[in-house]
C-alpha positions as CSV (number, residue, x, y, z in Angstrom):
1,M,-7.1,59.8,-5.8
2,A,-7.1,57.5,-8.8
3,T,-8.0,53.8,-8.5
4,P,-5.1,51.7,-9.8
5,P,-5.4,50.0,-13.0
6,T,-6.7,46.3,-13.1
7,L,-4.1,44.0,-14.7
8,P,-5.2,42.0,-17.2
9,I,-5.3,38.1,-16.9
10,S,-4.4,36.4,-19.3
11,S,-7.0,33.7,-21.3
12,Q,-3.5,31.7,-22.7
13,S,-2.6,30.7,-18.8
14,N,-6.2,30.3,-17.6
15,A,-6.2,27.5,-20.6
16,S,-3.0,25.9,-19.8
17,V,-4.1,25.8,-16.3
18,G,-7.1,24.0,-17.3
19,A,-4.8,21.5,-19.7
20,A,-2.6,20.9,-17.1
21,S,-5.4,19.9,-14.7
22,Q,-7.0,17.8,-17.2
23,S,-3.8,15.8,-18.2
24,Q,-4.0,14.9,-14.7
25,P,-7.5,11.6,-14.6
26,P,-8.8,12.2,-11.4
27,I,-10.6,9.1,-9.8
28,A,-14.2,8.8,-9.9
29,T,-15.3,9.5,-6.3
30,P,-18.9,7.9,-6.4
31,A,-18.2,5.0,-7.4
32,F,-15.0,4.1,-5.5
33,R,-17.1,4.9,-2.3
34,A,-19.6,2.6,-3.4
35,F,-17.2,0.3,-3.9
36,I,-14.9,0.9,-0.4
37,S,-18.6,1.1,1.0
38,R,-19.6,-2.1,0.0
39,M,-16.4,-3.9,0.2
40,S,-16.4,-2.5,4.1
41,S,-19.9,-4.0,4.7
42,S,-19.8,-7.3,3.0
43,L,-16.3,-8.0,5.4
44,R,-18.1,-7.2,8.2
45,Q,-20.7,-10.2,7.4
46,A,-18.4,-11.5,6.4
47,F,-16.3,-12.0,9.6
48,S,-19.7,-11.8,11.7
49,Q,-19.4,-15.7,10.8
50,R,-16.0,-16.2,12.2
51,R,-15.6,-18.8,14.8
52,P,-13.5,-18.6,17.9
53,W,-9.7,-19.3,18.1
54,S,-10.0,-21.2,20.8
55,E,-12.4,-23.7,18.9
56,M,-10.3,-24.0,16.9
57,V,-6.9,-24.9,18.3
58,D,-8.6,-27.3,20.8
59,R,-5.9,-29.5,21.5
60,N,-8.7,-31.9,22.6
61,S,-10.1,-32.3,19.5
62,M,-6.7,-32.9,17.4
63,S,-6.1,-36.6,16.2
64,R,-3.7,-37.8,14.0
65,P,-5.9,-39.1,10.3
66,D,-6.0,-42.8,9.6
67,T,-6.2,-42.3,5.8
68,L,-5.7,-40.0,3.2
69,A,-9.6,-40.2,2.7
70,E,-10.4,-39.3,6.2
71,A,-7.9,-36.4,6.0
72,Y,-9.4,-35.4,2.8
73,S,-12.8,-35.7,4.9
74,R,-11.8,-33.3,7.7
75,I,-10.7,-30.9,5.0
76,R,-13.8,-30.3,3.6
77,K,-15.5,-30.5,6.6
78,N,-13.2,-27.9,8.7
79,F,-13.2,-25.8,5.8
80,S,-17.0,-25.6,5.7
81,Y,-16.8,-24.6,9.2
82,F,-14.0,-22.5,9.8
83,R,-13.6,-21.1,6.4
84,V,-13.2,-17.4,7.4
85,N,-10.4,-18.2,9.6
86,Y,-8.9,-20.2,7.5
87,V,-8.7,-17.2,4.5
88,T,-7.9,-14.7,7.8
89,L,-5.0,-17.3,8.2
90,I,-3.8,-17.0,4.9
91,A,-4.0,-13.5,4.2
92,F,-2.2,-12.4,7.8
93,A,0.7,-15.2,6.0
94,L,0.4,-12.7,2.9
95,A,0.3,-9.6,5.2
96,V,3.8,-10.7,7.0
97,S,5.2,-11.8,3.9
98,L,5.2,-8.4,2.2
99,I,5.9,-6.7,5.2
100,T,9.2,-8.3,5.9
101,H,9.5,-7.6,2.0
102,P,8.7,-3.8,1.9
103,F,9.9,-3.0,-1.8
104,S,7.3,-5.6,-3.1
105,L,4.7,-4.2,-0.9
106,L,5.1,-0.9,-2.6
107,V,5.4,-2.6,-6.3
108,L,2.1,-4.1,-5.4
109,F,0.8,-1.0,-4.0
110,G,1.4,1.3,-7.2
111,L,0.5,-1.3,-9.6
112,L,-3.0,-1.2,-7.2
113,A,-3.3,2.6,-7.6
114,S,-2.5,2.5,-11.1
115,W,-5.4,0.1,-12.3
116,S,-7.4,2.3,-9.7
117,F,-6.6,5.8,-11.0
118,L,-5.8,5.2,-14.4
119,Y,-8.4,2.5,-15.3
120,L,-11.3,1.1,-12.7
121,F,-12.3,4.4,-11.2
122,R,-11.4,6.9,-14.1
123,P,-14.0,8.1,-15.4
124,S,-15.2,7.3,-19.2
125,D,-15.6,10.2,-20.3
126,Q,-12.1,11.9,-20.0
127,P,-9.4,10.3,-21.7
128,L,-6.1,9.4,-20.3
129,V,-3.4,12.0,-21.2
130,L,0.1,11.6,-20.2
131,F,3.0,13.5,-21.4
132,G,1.2,15.2,-23.9
133,R,-0.3,12.3,-25.4
134,T,-3.7,10.5,-25.1
135,F,-4.5,7.2,-24.9
136,A,-7.7,5.2,-25.5
137,D,-9.5,3.4,-23.0
138,R,-7.8,-0.4,-25.1
139,E,-4.4,1.0,-25.0
140,T,-4.5,1.9,-21.5
141,L,-6.0,-1.6,-20.1
142,G,-2.9,-2.9,-22.5
143,M,-0.4,-1.3,-20.7
144,L,-1.6,-2.1,-17.3
145,V,-2.3,-6.1,-18.5
146,V,1.6,-5.9,-19.5
147,L,2.9,-4.5,-16.4
148,T,1.1,-6.3,-14.1
149,V,2.3,-9.3,-15.7
150,F,6.0,-8.2,-16.0
151,V,5.4,-7.5,-11.6
152,I,3.5,-10.7,-11.1
153,F,6.1,-13.2,-13.4
154,L,8.9,-11.0,-14.5
155,T,9.8,-9.9,-10.9
156,S,10.9,-11.3,-7.0
157,V,6.9,-10.2,-6.1
158,G,5.3,-13.2,-7.7
159,S,7.4,-15.8,-6.3
160,L,6.5,-13.8,-2.9
161,L,3.2,-13.8,-2.8
162,I,3.1,-17.9,-4.8
163,S,5.5,-19.1,-1.6
164,A,3.1,-16.6,0.9
165,L,-0.1,-18.7,-0.5
166,M,1.8,-22.1,-0.2
167,V,2.5,-21.4,3.5
168,G,-0.8,-20.8,4.2
169,L,-2.3,-23.1,2.4
170,A,0.2,-25.7,4.1
171,L,-1.4,-24.8,7.2
172,V,-5.1,-24.8,6.8
173,C,-4.6,-28.3,5.3
174,A,-2.6,-29.6,8.4
175,H,-5.3,-27.9,10.9
176,G,-8.1,-29.7,8.4
177,A,-6.1,-32.7,8.7
178,F,-5.8,-32.7,12.3
179,R,-9.1,-31.1,13.5
180,V,-11.3,-34.1,14.2
181,P,-15.0,-32.3,13.4
182,E,-17.7,-34.5,15.0
183,D,-18.4,-32.0,17.2
184,L,-19.2,-29.0,15.0
185,F,-22.4,-28.1,13.7
186,L,-22.5,-28.3,9.8
187,D,-25.8,-28.5,9.1
188,D,-26.2,-24.7,9.1
189,Q,-23.2,-24.6,7.3
190,E,-24.2,-26.3,4.2
191,S,-26.4,-23.3,2.9
192,N,-23.7,-20.6,3.0
193,S,-20.3,-22.2,1.9
194,T,-20.0,-19.3,0.3
195,G,-20.4,-16.7,2.1
196,F,-17.0,-15.4,3.5
197,L,-16.2,-14.8,-0.4
198,S,-19.7,-13.7,-1.8
199,F,-18.3,-10.2,-1.0
200,L,-15.5,-10.8,-3.6
201,G,-17.7,-10.8,-6.4
202,G,-20.2,-7.9,-5.5
203,A,-17.1,-5.5,-4.9
204,A,-15.5,-6.5,-7.9
205,A,-18.9,-6.2,-9.9
206,S,-19.2,-2.8,-8.7
207,A,-15.3,-2.1,-9.3
208,A,-15.6,-3.6,-13.1
209,A,-18.8,-1.6,-14.2
210,P,-16.7,1.1,-15.3
211,A,-14.2,-0.4,-16.9
212,V,-17.5,-2.6,-18.9
213,A,-19.0,0.5,-20.3
214,R,-15.2,1.5,-21.6
215,V,-15.1,-1.6,-23.7
């Protein structure tokens, strides 16, 4: 019995498939995984310094400050001691504000995804190709900056974020002014006053490394 003839495979179709796959810039998986791993480990280390919430809301340690100078001194000392709790409180205010406004949440998520896939974690040796046109890195960066400015300052997203930050800061300042810090052990906090926010610098540095290599 004669074997059926094999159908020839068009090299042009393979080339078109390859061009279509290259038109979608993949994310740099090793850099993205390193960024996520570094951020998660830094967050775990930062939250290990969180103070008990019962100590933060102790009613026996609440009193009205007599002067503005005393209120400012209390806020400064309490922020040094409860900084992880305060940042968590501000983040909670932001999260509640975004959850109650799902459209703004989707817009911010789309903006973050655009920066991640199109610039921050895109391999530097693969140009951005959209709609059959190749964009240089500076053009991509310019478009993302314009898009970010438009989303933050020309839509309701910016006012939503600012109002949520103001509410969180107001709660932090109110608690810091009324919480008496005399019973807090602040000596071991002076050397680690920036411990919680240190992960931002490390995570941002690892995220910006591919971007700096392009400039």
